[in-house]
OpenMM code with the backbone's topology and positions (N, CA, C; nanometers):
from openmm import Vec3, app, unit

residues = "MET ILE TRP GLU ILE GLU LEU THR GLU SER ALA ILE ASP LEU LEU LYS SER ILE ARG ASP ALA ARG ILE ARG SER SER LEU MET GLU ARG ILE GLU LYS LEU SER GLU ASP PRO ASP LYS GLN GLY LYS PRO LEU LYS ALA GLU LEU ALA GLY TYR ARG SER VAL ARG ALA VAL GLY GLN ARG TYR ARG ILE LEU TYR GLN LEU THR GLY SER ARG VAL VAL VAL VAL VAL VAL ALA ILE GLY ILE ARG LYS ASP SER ASP LYS ARG ASP VAL TYR ALA LEU ALA ARG LYS LEU VAL ARG ALA GLY LEU LEU GLY GLU GLY ASP LYS".split()
positions = [
    Vec3(-5.5452, 14.4479, 5.0925),
    Vec3(-5.6809, 14.4763, 5.1618),
    Vec3(-5.6621, 14.4929, 5.2803),
    Vec3(-5.7162, 14.5365, 5.3660),
    Vec3(-5.6502, 14.5225, 5.5268),
    Vec3(-5.7682, 14.4907, 5.5628),
    Vec3(-5.8774, 14.4193, 5.6031),
    Vec3(-5.9873, 14.3919, 5.6767),
    Vec3(-5.9936, 14.4055, 5.8442),
    Vec3(-6.0787, 14.4506, 5.8817),
    Vec3(-6.1170, 14.4971, 5.9971),
    Vec3(-6.1565, 14.3787, 6.0627),
    Vec3(-6.1494, 14.3522, 6.2145),
    Vec3(-6.1759, 14.2083, 6.2321),
    Vec3(-6.2574, 14.2393, 6.3638),
    Vec3(-6.3689, 14.1829, 6.3806),
    Vec3(-6.4759, 14.2079, 6.4696),
    Vec3(-6.4659, 14.0652, 6.5647),
    Vec3(-6.4959, 14.0253, 6.6623),
    Vec3(-6.5419, 13.8889, 6.7938),
    Vec3(-6.6910, 13.8982, 6.8124),
    Vec3(-6.7724, 13.8371, 6.7533),
    Vec3(-6.8862, 13.8042, 6.8445),
    Vec3(-6.8844, 13.7448, 6.9980),
    Vec3(-7.0058, 13.7888, 7.0229),
    Vec3(-7.0162, 13.8036, 7.1562),
    Vec3(-6.9820, 13.6876, 7.2340),
    Vec3(-7.0515, 13.5398, 7.1309),
    Vec3(-6.9873, 13.4260, 7.2264),
    Vec3(-6.8950, 13.3893, 7.1703),
    Vec3(-6.7519, 13.4547, 7.0732),
    Vec3(-6.6393, 13.3885, 7.0860),
    Vec3(-6.4957, 13.4822, 7.1905),
    Vec3(-6.6147, 13.5923, 7.2060),
    Vec3(-6.5204, 13.6916, 7.3168),
    Vec3(-6.5385, 13.6120, 7.4557),
    Vec3(-6.6841, 13.5599, 7.4290),
    Vec3(-6.6506, 13.4262, 7.6257),
    Vec3(-6.5840, 13.3294, 7.5853),
    Vec3(-6.6033, 13.2828, 7.4631),
    Vec3(-6.4906, 13.1273, 7.4714),
    Vec3(-6.3830, 13.1827, 7.4535),
    Vec3(-6.3143, 13.3151, 7.3963),
    Vec3(-6.1913, 13.3533, 7.4392),
    Vec3(-6.1643, 13.3332, 7.6105),
    Vec3(-6.2248, 13.3821, 7.6540),
    Vec3(-6.2204, 13.4212, 7.7829),
    Vec3(-6.2039, 13.3278, 7.8829),
    Vec3(-6.2805, 13.1978, 7.8552),
    Vec3(-6.2922, 13.0876, 7.9113),
    Vec3(-6.1793, 12.9811, 7.9022),
    Vec3(-6.0798, 13.0576, 7.8218),
    Vec3(-5.9637, 12.9699, 7.7965),
    Vec3(-5.8514, 13.0387, 7.9173),
    Vec3(-5.8793, 12.9615, 8.0326),
    Vec3(-5.7642, 12.9536, 8.1460),
    Vec3(-5.6073, 12.9976, 8.1081),
    Vec3(-5.5244, 12.9739, 8.0297),
    Vec3(-5.3802, 12.9699, 7.9962),
    Vec3(-5.4074, 13.0960, 7.9276),
    Vec3(-5.3199, 13.2155, 7.9269),
    Vec3(-5.3188, 13.2913, 7.9285),
    Vec3(-5.2025, 13.3105, 7.8128),
    Vec3(-5.0950, 13.2078, 7.7789),
    Vec3(-5.0240, 13.1870, 7.6375),
    Vec3(-5.1200, 13.1170, 7.5477),
    Vec3(-5.1935, 13.0560, 7.5543),
    Vec3(-5.2782, 12.9837, 7.4438),
    Vec3(-5.3666, 13.0937, 7.3378),
    Vec3(-5.4386, 13.1977, 7.4971),
    Vec3(-5.5564, 13.2865, 7.4340),
    Vec3(-5.4306, 13.4218, 7.3705),
    Vec3(-5.3300, 13.4583, 7.4268),
    Vec3(-5.2544, 13.5192, 7.3376),
    Vec3(-5.1942, 13.4809, 7.1982),
    Vec3(-5.2112, 13.3425, 7.1874),
    Vec3(-5.1612, 13.2808, 7.0732),
    Vec3(-5.2684, 13.2803, 6.9775),
    Vec3(-5.3989, 13.2653, 7.0280),
    Vec3(-5.5244, 13.2668, 6.9648),
    Vec3(-5.5344, 13.4209, 6.9048),
    Vec3(-5.5148, 13.5205, 6.9881),
    Vec3(-5.5238, 13.6363, 6.9181),
    Vec3(-5.4262, 13.7244, 6.8200),
    Vec3(-5.3039, 13.6398, 6.8366),
    Vec3(-5.2683, 13.6628, 6.7432),
    Vec3(-5.2947, 13.5877, 6.6162),
    Vec3(-5.3427, 13.4786, 6.6335),
    Vec3(-5.3519, 13.4016, 6.4818),
    Vec3(-5.5151, 13.4801, 6.4456),
    Vec3(-5.5662, 13.5197, 6.5418),
    Vec3(-5.7049, 13.6142, 6.4797),
    Vec3(-5.6445, 13.7243, 6.4111),
    Vec3(-5.5423, 13.8089, 6.4581),
    Vec3(-5.4830, 13.9458, 6.4172),
    Vec3(-5.4555, 13.8930, 6.2616),
    Vec3(-5.4026, 13.7727, 6.2567),
    Vec3(-5.3286, 13.7139, 6.1054),
    Vec3(-5.4975, 13.7321, 6.0025),
    Vec3(-5.5636, 13.7040, 6.0364),
    Vec3(-5.7249, 13.7062, 5.9609),
    Vec3(-5.7462, 13.8410, 5.8847),
    Vec3(-5.6658, 13.9638, 5.9585),
    Vec3(-5.6775, 14.0721, 5.8857),
    Vec3(-5.6014, 14.0954, 5.7302),
    Vec3(-5.5246, 14.0373, 5.7188),
    Vec3(-5.4653, 14.0129, 5.5482),
    Vec3(-5.5078, 13.8667, 5.4774),
    Vec3(-5.6081, 13.9130, 5.3778),
    Vec3(-5.6466, 13.7897, 5.3042),
    Vec3(-5.7450, 13.7002, 5.3620),
    Vec3(-5.8319, 13.7349, 5.4480),
    Vec3(-5.8451, 13.5829, 5.5022),
    Vec3(-5.9355, 13.4905, 5.4293),
    Vec3(-5.9969, 13.5488, 5.3062),
    Vec3(-6.0406, 13.4457, 5.1764),
    Vec3(-5.9273, 13.3334, 5.1611),
    Vec3(-5.8527, 13.3893, 5.1472),
    Vec3(-5.6877, 13.2193, 5.1431),
    Vec3(-5.6408, 13.1688, 5.2618),
    Vec3(-5.7278, 13.1982, 5.3395),
    Vec3(-5.6891, 13.1147, 5.4852),
    Vec3(-5.7677, 13.0109, 5.5243),
    Vec3(-5.7591, 12.9209, 5.6481),
    Vec3(-5.8623, 12.8001, 5.6314),
    Vec3(-5.8941, 12.7352, 5.4898),
    Vec3(-6.0509, 12.6980, 5.5732),
    Vec3(-6.1120, 12.6030, 5.4977),
    Vec3(-6.2249, 12.6439, 5.4805),
    Vec3(-6.3333, 12.6859, 5.3832),
    Vec3(-6.4448, 12.6940, 5.4205),
    Vec3(-6.5672, 12.5693, 5.4522),
    Vec3(-6.6644, 12.5731, 5.5507),
    Vec3(-6.7180, 12.4314, 5.6151),
    Vec3(-6.8245, 12.4615, 5.4892),
    Vec3(-6.8809, 12.2990, 5.5718),
    Vec3(-6.9815, 12.2267, 5.4849),
    Vec3(-7.0989, 12.2516, 5.5560),
    Vec3(-7.2611, 12.2221, 5.4747),
    Vec3(-7.3534, 12.1887, 5.5560),
    Vec3(-7.4005, 12.2851, 5.6283),
    Vec3(-7.4480, 12.2403, 5.7550),
    Vec3(-7.4410, 12.3596, 5.8557),
    Vec3(-7.4192, 12.4872, 5.9095),
    Vec3(-7.2340, 12.4741, 5.8673),
    Vec3(-7.1778, 12.5996, 5.8585),
    Vec3(-7.1166, 12.6351, 5.7293),
    Vec3(-7.1953, 12.6140, 5.6269),
    Vec3(-7.1618, 12.6631, 5.5203),
    Vec3(-7.1629, 12.8006, 5.5220),
    Vec3(-7.0802, 12.8880, 5.4815),
    Vec3(-7.0500, 13.0825, 5.4981),
    Vec3(-6.9528, 13.0916, 5.5799),
    Vec3(-6.9380, 12.9716, 5.6805),
    Vec3(-6.8391, 12.9789, 5.7764),
    Vec3(-6.6750, 12.9593, 5.7221),
    Vec3(-6.5982, 12.9913, 5.7810),
    Vec3(-6.4458, 12.9210, 5.7649),
    Vec3(-6.3862, 12.8819, 5.8927),
    Vec3(-6.2953, 12.8241, 5.8521),
    Vec3(-6.1880, 12.7415, 5.9518),
    Vec3(-6.0519, 12.7609, 5.9464),
    Vec3(-5.9935, 12.8032, 6.0470),
    Vec3(-5.8520, 12.8188, 6.0550),
    Vec3(-5.8044, 12.7720, 6.1658),
    Vec3(-5.6724, 12.6571, 6.1702),
    Vec3(-5.6315, 12.6055, 6.2429),
    Vec3(-5.5117, 12.7119, 6.3333),
    Vec3(-5.5164, 12.6836, 6.4721),
    Vec3(-5.4653, 12.7569, 6.5706),
    Vec3(-5.3673, 12.7022, 6.6991),
    Vec3(-5.2828, 12.7156, 6.7839),
    Vec3(-5.2187, 12.7176, 6.8549),
    Vec3(-5.1862, 12.5443, 6.8610),
    Vec3(-5.0990, 12.5417, 6.7221),
    Vec3(-5.0130, 12.4237, 6.7335),
    Vec3(-5.1366, 12.2594, 6.6762),
    Vec3(-5.2482, 12.3520, 6.5941),
    Vec3(-5.3264, 12.2687, 6.5155),
    Vec3(-5.4418, 12.2200, 6.6082),
    Vec3(-5.4533, 12.2222, 6.7483),
    Vec3(-5.5323, 12.1815, 6.8598),
    Vec3(-5.6499, 12.2566, 6.8174),
    Vec3(-5.6212, 12.4034, 6.8492),
    Vec3(-5.7504, 12.4803, 6.8509),
    Vec3(-5.8006, 12.5475, 6.6867),
    Vec3(-5.9410, 12.5894, 6.6620),
    Vec3(-5.9746, 12.6247, 6.5801),
    Vec3(-6.0807, 12.7353, 6.5796),
    Vec3(-6.0822, 12.8362, 6.5117),
    Vec3(-6.1142, 12.9914, 6.4899),
    Vec3(-6.1909, 12.9619, 6.3653),
    Vec3(-6.3272, 12.9755, 6.4132),
    Vec3(-6.4395, 12.9679, 6.3149),
    Vec3(-6.4563, 13.1173, 6.2903),
    Vec3(-6.4685, 13.1434, 6.1845),
    Vec3(-6.5033, 13.2882, 6.1005),
    Vec3(-6.5732, 13.3172, 5.9962),
    Vec3(-6.6295, 13.4446, 5.9687),
    Vec3(-6.7159, 13.4833, 5.8381),
    Vec3(-6.7006, 13.5653, 5.7474),
    Vec3(-6.7100, 13.5935, 5.6419),
    Vec3(-6.6608, 13.7346, 5.5749),
    Vec3(-6.7459, 13.8083, 5.5700),
    Vec3(-6.7598, 13.9358, 5.5749),
    Vec3(-6.8521, 14.0074, 5.5390),
    Vec3(-6.8541, 14.1071, 5.4261),
    Vec3(-6.8521, 14.0800, 5.3297),
    Vec3(-6.7639, 14.1736, 5.2255),
    Vec3(-6.8138, 14.2815, 5.1678),
    Vec3(-6.9443, 14.3257, 5.2492),
    Vec3(-6.9987, 14.4784, 5.1972),
    Vec3(-6.9366, 14.5732, 5.3119),
    Vec3(-6.8815, 14.5422, 5.4421),
    Vec3(-6.8427, 14.5790, 5.5258),
    Vec3(-6.6979, 14.5789, 5.5321),
    Vec3(-6.6194, 14.4989, 5.4621),
    Vec3(-6.4646, 14.4617, 5.4657),
    Vec3(-6.4533, 14.4279, 5.5829),
    Vec3(-6.5136, 14.3248, 5.6720),
    Vec3(-6.5154, 14.2720, 5.8013),
    Vec3(-6.4804, 14.1062, 5.8119),
    Vec3(-6.3972, 14.0940, 5.8768),
    Vec3(-6.3594, 13.9270, 5.9321),
    Vec3(-6.4660, 13.8848, 6.0704),
    Vec3(-6.5889, 13.8426, 6.0701),
    Vec3(-6.5993, 13.8383, 6.2043),
    Vec3(-6.6086, 13.7057, 6.2313),
    Vec3(-6.5419, 13.6830, 6.3867),
    Vec3(-6.4972, 13.5907, 6.4330),
    Vec3(-6.6086, 13.5212, 6.5317),
    Vec3(-6.7011, 13.3886, 6.5031),
    Vec3(-6.7450, 13.3500, 6.5398),
    Vec3(-6.7668, 13.2703, 6.6421),
    Vec3(-6.6908, 13.1693, 6.6351),
    Vec3(-6.6213, 13.0996, 6.7548),
    Vec3(-6.4638, 13.0823, 6.7752),
    Vec3(-6.4463, 12.9942, 6.8924),
    Vec3(-6.3450, 12.9702, 6.8865),
    Vec3(-6.3209, 12.8542, 6.9833),
    Vec3(-6.2340, 12.7341, 6.9756),
    Vec3(-6.2506, 12.6176, 7.0784),
    Vec3(-6.1171, 12.5121, 7.0150),
    Vec3(-6.1509, 12.4291, 7.0729),
    Vec3(-6.0295, 12.2828, 7.0578),
    Vec3(-6.1470, 12.1905, 6.9568),
    Vec3(-6.0810, 12.1224, 6.8883),
    Vec3(-6.1326, 12.0413, 6.7678),
    Vec3(-6.1241, 11.9270, 6.8375),
    Vec3(-6.2143, 11.8559, 6.8758),
    Vec3(-6.2125, 11.7545, 6.9418),
    Vec3(-6.3576, 11.6372, 6.8800),
    Vec3(-6.3332, 11.5794, 6.8025),
    Vec3(-6.4020, 11.4653, 6.7370),
    Vec3(-6.4581, 11.3476, 6.8723),
    Vec3(-6.6147, 11.4105, 6.8048),
    Vec3(-6.7208, 11.3428, 6.8906),
    Vec3(-6.7288, 11.3552, 7.0580),
    Vec3(-6.7087, 11.4769, 7.0515),
    Vec3(-6.7119, 11.5155, 7.2110),
    Vec3(-6.8328, 11.6839, 7.1766),
    Vec3(-6.9223, 11.6789, 7.2884),
    Vec3(-7.0142, 11.7829, 7.2436),
    Vec3(-6.9165, 11.9116, 7.3165),
    Vec3(-6.7893, 11.9187, 7.3594),
    Vec3(-6.7357, 12.0619, 7.3769),
    Vec3(-6.6971, 12.0259, 7.2432),
    Vec3(-6.6394, 11.9997, 7.1106),
    Vec3(-6.5930, 12.0277, 7.0068),
    Vec3(-6.6369, 12.1587, 6.9381),
    Vec3(-6.5607, 12.2428, 6.8934),
    Vec3(-6.6012, 12.3592, 6.8268),
    Vec3(-6.6727, 12.3778, 6.7704),
    Vec3(-6.6599, 12.2553, 6.6468),
    Vec3(-6.7728, 12.2755, 6.5169),
    Vec3(-6.8918, 12.2136, 6.5993),
    Vec3(-6.9039, 12.1401, 6.6546),
    Vec3(-7.0326, 12.0248, 6.7372),
    Vec3(-7.1226, 12.1996, 6.8401),
    Vec3(-7.0099, 12.2559, 6.8967),
    Vec3(-7.0831, 12.4138, 6.9771),
    Vec3(-7.1325, 12.5147, 6.8353),
    Vec3(-7.0387, 12.5076, 6.7520),
    Vec3(-7.1340, 12.6034, 6.6348),
    Vec3(-7.2294, 12.5754, 6.5890),
    Vec3(-7.2448, 12.4266, 6.5331),
    Vec3(-7.3788, 12.4015, 6.4967),
    Vec3(-7.4880, 12.4411, 6.6114),
    Vec3(-7.4769, 12.3917, 6.7064),
    Vec3(-7.5984, 12.3990, 6.8111),
    Vec3(-7.6027, 12.6002, 6.7668),
    Vec3(-7.5206, 12.6392, 6.7680),
    Vec3(-7.5521, 12.8158, 6.7390),
    Vec3(-7.5882, 12.8439, 6.6515),
    Vec3(-7.5837, 12.7554, 6.5534),
    Vec3(-7.6504, 12.8044, 6.4207),
    Vec3(-7.7786, 12.7973, 6.4422),
    Vec3(-7.8101, 12.6400, 6.4689),
    Vec3(-7.9328, 12.5830, 6.4900),
    Vec3(-8.0208, 12.7094, 6.5830),
    Vec3(-7.9683, 12.7406, 6.6662),
    Vec3(-8.0298, 12.8419, 6.8311),
    Vec3(-8.0465, 13.0100, 6.7234),
    Vec3(-8.0149, 13.0189, 6.5977),
    Vec3(-7.9830, 13.1243, 6.5667),
    Vec3(-7.8806, 13.2561, 6.6199),
    Vec3(-7.7952, 13.1793, 6.6717),
    Vec3(-7.6865, 13.2688, 6.7621),
    Vec3(-7.5744, 13.3271, 6.7024),
    Vec3(-7.5519, 13.2285, 6.5960),
    Vec3(-7.4414, 13.2512, 6.5417),
    Vec3(-7.4046, 13.3421, 6.4066),
    Vec3(-7.3068, 13.4436, 6.4165),
    Vec3(-7.2630, 13.5138, 6.2737),
    Vec3(-7.3098, 13.6737, 6.3099),
    Vec3(-7.3558, 13.7671, 6.2531),
    Vec3(-7.3627, 13.8943, 6.2266),
    Vec3(-7.4144, 13.9544, 6.3372),
    Vec3(-7.5725, 13.8709, 6.3633),
    Vec3(-7.6450, 13.9747, 6.4430),
    Vec3(-7.5866, 13.9371, 6.6087),
    Vec3(-7.4857, 13.8329, 6.6353),
    Vec3(-7.4441, 13.8335, 6.7892),
    Vec3(-7.3191, 13.9061, 6.7823),
    Vec3(-7.3577, 14.0710, 6.7960),
    Vec3(-7.2386, 14.1483, 6.8439),
    Vec3(-7.2166, 14.1902, 6.9570),
] * unit.nanometer
topology = app.Topology()
chain = topology.addChain("A")
for resn in residues:
    res = topology.addResidue(resn, chain)
    for name in ("N", "CA", "C"):
        topology.addAtom(name, app.Element.getBySymbol(name[0]), res)
């Protein structure tokens, strides 16, 4: 089954903020691969980010956070960024902040 890919506005903004066109292109290629069996890719997240999945991209440095919406057969990409432990710019820290603010997920299109 082929899944439709949607990017939230926050994911689009994060993607646009990456200056290197090669990295942006690699991220888009990885996002497009989510159209086939996204439930078998990446890993399910826990705690505040339960219900989301994370997949590695661009040499394991970047993460793409996404959510499966089964009723519409859609993969919603919600965040894109670098995994940087103990840094406020870490993609997981950013996603947790967006969840707390109610800005992450289906309503952010």
